[in-house]
C-alpha positions in Angstrom: 174.1 -5.5 22.0 171.9 -3.2 20.0 169.4 -1.0 21.0 166.0 -1.6 19.2 162.6 0.6 19.2 159.4 -1.1 19.3 156.1 0.7 18.3 152.8 0.1 18.9 149.4 2.1 18.1 146.3 2.2 19.9 143.0 4.3 19.3 140.4 6.0 21.6 137.7 7.9 21.6 137.5 10.9 23.8 135.8 14.1 24.4 137.2 17.2 26.1 136.6 21.1 26.4 139.3 23.6 26.9 138.6 25.8 29.6 139.1 29.7 29.0 139.9 29.2 25.4 138.8 31.6 22.7 137.7 29.4 19.8 135.2 26.5 19.3 137.2 23.9 21.4 135.8 25.9 24.3 132.7 23.5 23.6 132.6 20.0 24.7 133.7 18.3 21.5 135.2 14.7 20.7 138.4 13.2 18.6 139.4 9.8 17.5 142.8 9.8 19.0 145.7 7.6 17.8 148.6 6.8 20.1 151.9 5.5 18.8 154.0 4.3 21.6 157.8 3.4 20.9 159.8 1.6 23.8 163.5 1.2 23.4 166.0 -1.8 24.7 168.1 -4.5 24.0 166.4 -7.8 22.7 166.4 -10.7 25.6 169.2 -12.9 24.6 168.5 -15.6 27.2 167.6 -18.4 25.3 165.6 -20.0 28.1 163.2 -17.0 28.1 160.2 -17.4 26.3 160.2 -14.0 24.9 163.9 -14.7 23.8 164.6 -12.2 21.0 162.0 -9.6 22.0 162.6 -6.0 23.4 159.2 -6.6 24.9 156.3 -8.5 23.9 153.5 -6.4 22.0 151.0 -8.5 24.2 152.8 -6.9 27.2 152.9 -3.4 26.3 149.2 -3.3 25.1 148.3 -4.1 28.6 150.5 -1.6 30.1 149.0 1.2 27.7 145.3 0.0 27.9 145.7 0.0 31.6 147.2 3.2 32.2 145.6 5.3 29.0 143.1 3.5 26.9 141.0 2.2 29.5 140.6 5.5 31.5 140.4 7.4 28.5 138.1 5.9 25.9 134.7 7.1 25.4 135.3 9.7 28.6 134.9 13.2 28.8 138.2 14.7 29.9 138.1 18.2 32.1 140.0 20.6 33.4 139.5 20.4 37.5 139.0 24.2 37.1 136.4 24.0 34.6 133.0 26.3 34.8 131.7 22.7 33.5 132.4 21.1 36.8 128.7 20.8 37.8 127.9 19.4 34.3 131.2 16.7 35.3 129.2 16.1 38.5 125.9 15.4 36.8 127.4 13.3 34.0 128.9 11.2 36.7 125.9 10.8 38.7 124.3 9.8 35.3 126.9 6.8 34.8 129.4 8.5 32.4 132.8 8.4 32.6 134.4 11.6 33.2 138.3 12.4 34.3 139.2 15.5 35.7 143.0 16.3 35.4 144.7 19.4 37.0 145.7 20.7 33.4 144.2 22.1 30.2 143.6 18.9 28.1 145.2 19.7 25.1 147.1 17.3 23.0 150.4 18.8 24.6 149.3 18.3 28.0 147.6 14.6 27.7 150.8 13.4 26.1 153.1 14.6 28.9 150.6 12.9 31.3 150.7 9.7 29.1 154.4 9.5 29.2 154.6 9.9 33.0 152.1 7.0 33.2 153.4 4.6 30.8 157.3 5.2 31.7 156.6 4.3 35.3 154.8 0.8 34.1 157.9 -0.5 32.0 160.0 -3.2 32.6 163.3 -2.5 34.1 166.0 -2.2 31.4 163.3 -0.5 29.1 162.6 3.1 28.3 159.7 5.1 26.8 161.4 6.4 23.8 158.7 8.6 22.4 154.8 8.9 21.9 152.8 10.5 19.0 149.2 11.6 19.6 147.1 12.3 16.7 143.9 14.6 17.5 143.0 14.4 13.9 144.8 13.2 10.7 146.8 16.3 10.4 147.2 17.6 13.5 149.5 15.7 16.2 151.8 16.2 19.2 154.9 14.5 20.1 156.8 13.7 23.2 160.6 12.7 23.2 162.2 11.4 26.2 165.7 13.0 24.6 163.7 16.2 25.1 163.1 16.0 28.6 
């Protein structure tokens, strides 16, 4: 049986600030992120299975990625737990804003590592996360491949 790769793209808006950075990105600012999620597996061959012929139902993949990434990060402010913005983060949370504190610098590179871990643990048996591509802008992106790890 052939291994097939399936890709679904997601979009979300997120603000972040890079603690101790020497450029403009030290300030809170936002991006319209695009996340390509590619999984690999063999299509289901059981003709009695309603998902026969599919590696994974795109709807099932959507549910996983929405729960683990999009619903958490969309329209949230992502800050390093060690940031001097911590008081601002607390004030924003108290005012009802979504603030996600992470234990890393919220760069595309570190975010994509986090996403890979979150998504891969939720995939059905027999399926693997193949790659992720996170576009921060139209011309700048980070990629993660399982084969590199």
